[in-house]
C-alpha positions in Angstrom: -59.9 -8.2 -62.1 -57.7 -10.9 -59.6 -55.3 -9.0 -58.0 -54.6 -6.3 -60.3 -51.7 -4.5 -57.4 -50.8 -8.3 -57.8 -50.2 -8.0 -61.5 -49.2 -4.0 -62.7 -47.5 -3.1 -59.7 -45.7 -5.0 -56.2 -46.1 -2.3 -53.8 -48.1 0.3 -52.2 -46.6 4.3 -50.9 -48.7 5.7 -48.7 -48.3 9.7 -48.4 -49.9 10.4 -44.0 -51.9 13.7 -43.9 -54.7 13.9 -45.5 -53.8 10.3 -46.6 -54.0 7.5 -43.7 -55.2 10.0 -41.1 -57.9 12.5 -41.1 -55.3 15.5 -40.4 -55.2 18.0 -43.0 -58.9 19.9 -41.6 -56.9 19.8 -38.2 -53.6 21.0 -39.8 -55.5 24.3 -41.4 -57.3 25.3 -38.6 -54.4 25.8 -36.7 -52.3 27.7 -39.6 -55.5 29.4 -39.6 -56.1 30.7 -36.6 -52.1 31.1 -36.5 -52.2 33.3 -39.3 -55.6 35.2 -37.4 -53.3 35.5 -34.2 -50.9 37.3 -36.2 -53.4 40.0 -38.0 -53.3 37.9 -40.9 -56.0 36.2 -43.2 -55.3 32.1 -45.6 -56.5 32.8 -48.5 -57.5 29.2 -49.9 -55.1 29.9 -52.6 -51.9 30.2 -50.5 -53.1 27.0 -48.7 -53.5 25.1 -52.3 -49.9 25.8 -52.8 -49.1 25.3 -49.0 -50.6 21.6 -49.0 -48.4 19.0 -48.5 -45.3 21.0 -48.6 -42.5 20.0 -45.6 -41.7 24.3 -45.7 -43.8 26.6 -46.6 -41.9 29.9 -45.1 -41.1 30.7 -48.6 -44.6 30.8 -49.8 -45.6 32.8 -46.3 -42.8 35.3 -47.3 -44.3 36.0 -50.8 -47.4 36.3 -50.1 -47.2 38.2 -46.4 -44.1 40.1 -47.3 -40.2 39.5 -46.3 -40.9 40.9 -42.6 -43.5 38.1 -42.2 -42.2 37.2 -38.2 -41.4 33.4 -39.9 -40.0 32.4 -36.3 -43.1 33.2 -34.5 -45.4 32.0 -36.9 -43.5 28.3 -36.8 -43.3 28.5 -33.2 -47.3 29.8 -33.0 -48.4 27.2 -35.0 -46.5 23.8 -33.7 -47.4 24.7 -30.0 -50.8 25.1 -31.5 -50.2 21.6 -33.7 -49.1 19.8 -31.0 -51.9 20.6 -28.7 -54.9 20.1 -31.2 -53.3 16.6 -31.9 -53.0 15.9 -28.3 -55.6 13.2 -28.4 -54.6 11.0 -31.5 -55.9 11.9 -35.2 -58.1 9.8 -37.4 -57.8 7.4 -39.4 -59.5 7.7 -43.3 -62.3 5.5 -44.1 -61.4 2.5 -45.9 -57.1 2.7 -44.4 -57.8 -0.4 -42.0 -59.1 -2.2 -45.0 -57.1 -1.9 -47.6 -54.5 -2.5 -45.0 -56.0 -6.0 -44.7 -56.1 -6.2 -48.3 -52.8 -6.0 -48.8 -51.1 -7.7 -46.1 -53.7 -11.1 -47.5 -51.5 -10.8 -50.8 -48.2 -9.9 -49.8 -48.2 -7.0 -50.7 -45.0 -4.3 -49.6 -46.2 -0.9 -48.2 -44.0 2.2 -47.4 -45.2 6.2 -46.2 -43.5 8.8 -48.1 -44.4 12.0 -45.5 -43.6 15.7 -45.6 -44.1 15.6 -41.8 -40.7 15.2 -39.8 -39.8 11.5 -38.8 -40.8 12.1 -34.6 -44.1 13.2 -36.2 -44.6 10.6 -38.6 -44.0 7.6 -35.9 -46.0 9.4 -33.2 -49.2 9.6 -35.7 -48.9 6.2 -37.3 -48.2 4.6 -33.3 -51.4 6.2 -32.3 -53.0 5.3 -34.8 -52.8 1.9 -34.2 -50.9 0.7 -37.5 -46.5 1.9 -37.7 -45.9 -1.8 -37.8 -48.2 -2.5 -40.9 -45.5 -0.8 -43.3 -42.2 -1.5 -44.1 -40.6 1.5 -44.8 -40.9 5.1 -43.6 -39.7 8.2 -45.5 -39.8 11.4 -44.3 -38.6 14.8 -45.0 -35.6 14.6 -42.3 -34.3 11.7 -44.3 -34.3 13.6 -47.9 -32.9 16.6 -48.7 -35.7 17.8 -51.0 -39.3 17.9 -50.5 -42.0 17.5 -52.2 -43.1 18.0 -54.8 -39.2 17.0 -55.6 -39.8 13.6 -56.2 -36.7 12.2 -53.3 -38.8 10.8 -50.9 -40.6 8.2 -52.7 -37.5 7.8 -54.5 -36.2 7.1 -51.0 -39.7 4.8 -50.3 -39.3 3.3 -53.0 -35.7 2.3 -52.9 -36.2 1.3 -48.8 -38.9 -1.3 -50.5 -36.3 -2.6 -52.8 -37.9 -2.1 -55.8 -38.1 0.5 -58.9 -40.1 3.1 -58.7 -42.4 1.7 -61.7 -43.2 -1.1 -60.2 -44.7 0.8 -56.8 -48.4 2.7 -56.5 -48.5 5.8 -55.0 -51.6 7.0 -52.6 -51.8 10.9 -52.0 -54.2 13.4 -51.8 -52.1 17.3 -52.1 -51.1 18.5 -55.5 -47.6 18.9 -54.5 -47.4 15.1 -53.2 -49.3 13.9 -56.8 -46.4 15.9 -58.3 -43.5 14.6 -56.6 -44.7 10.7 -56.8 -45.0 11.8 -60.2 -41.5 12.7 -60.7 -40.1 9.9 -59.1 -41.9 8.0 -62.3 -44.3 6.6 -60.0 -47.4 5.6 -60.9 -50.3 7.7 -59.1 -53.8 7.6 -57.4 -54.9 10.6 -56.1 -58.0 10.5 -53.4 -59.0 14.0 -52.2 -58.9 15.3 -49.6 -59.3 19.5 -48.8 -58.4 19.7 -52.7 -59.9 18.8 -55.7 -57.8 18.0 -58.5 -57.4 20.6 -61.0 -56.5 19.6 -64.5 -53.1 19.6 -64.3 -53.2 17.1 -61.2 -55.5 14.9 -62.9 -53.2 14.0 -66.2 -50.3 13.1 -63.6 -52.4 10.4 -62.2 -53.3 7.2 -63.6 -56.8 7.5 -61.1 -58.3 9.7 -59.1 -60.8 8.1 -56.5 -63.3 8.9 -53.7 -61.7 6.9 -51.3 -59.7 4.4 -50.0 -62.5 1.8 -50.4 -62.7 2.4 -54.0 -59.0 1.9 -54.9 -58.8 -1.3 -52.8 -61.7 -2.6 -55.1 -59.7 -0.9 -58.2 -56.9 -3.6 -57.0 -58.9 -6.7 -56.8 -60.5 -6.3 -53.4 -64.0 -7.0 -52.6 -66.9 -4.8 -52.6 
């Protein structure tokens, strides 16, 4: 089983929110509280559609109506999220061990995130892992965000590799759709969202955590 990553794939592209860092619960809480302050509630179905998107304005208007105050919502949400992220965001379980394993075997790594570059770099620096990636592709670097493939294509190109030579690690449905559309074999590590039949069919594996990913790649138990 040594080392599946070098036999089948030449690089790993990581999502950030909900995959590398445990931020989705904080974001969801900020979203719920922002909508509550505006007299609205967040249905689970709407949250599932929004997860992983760089811009949910169209979904919000579709659900709450064309008069929903998008500028006010975005301003309130940004301020609340910044406040709650002020102390930093913890890494998900298994991140250090997986990064160590990939580095031991000379496997390049990239990030492909729906976050804007300043936000992505802030989180990765605060978590102490920014320097461990050879490329970071953000929503600021592409014309279309997830579920379109652009950010994953950008990350692969920055690594100098064809998409099929990479493997993507994702937690959100929209992220999995993006990676699959880019032609990148994708592993789901669920966070707040469980895989649906559609999403499972787009993945080469669905694993409980990044420790399982490391073991799949041939790492120690």
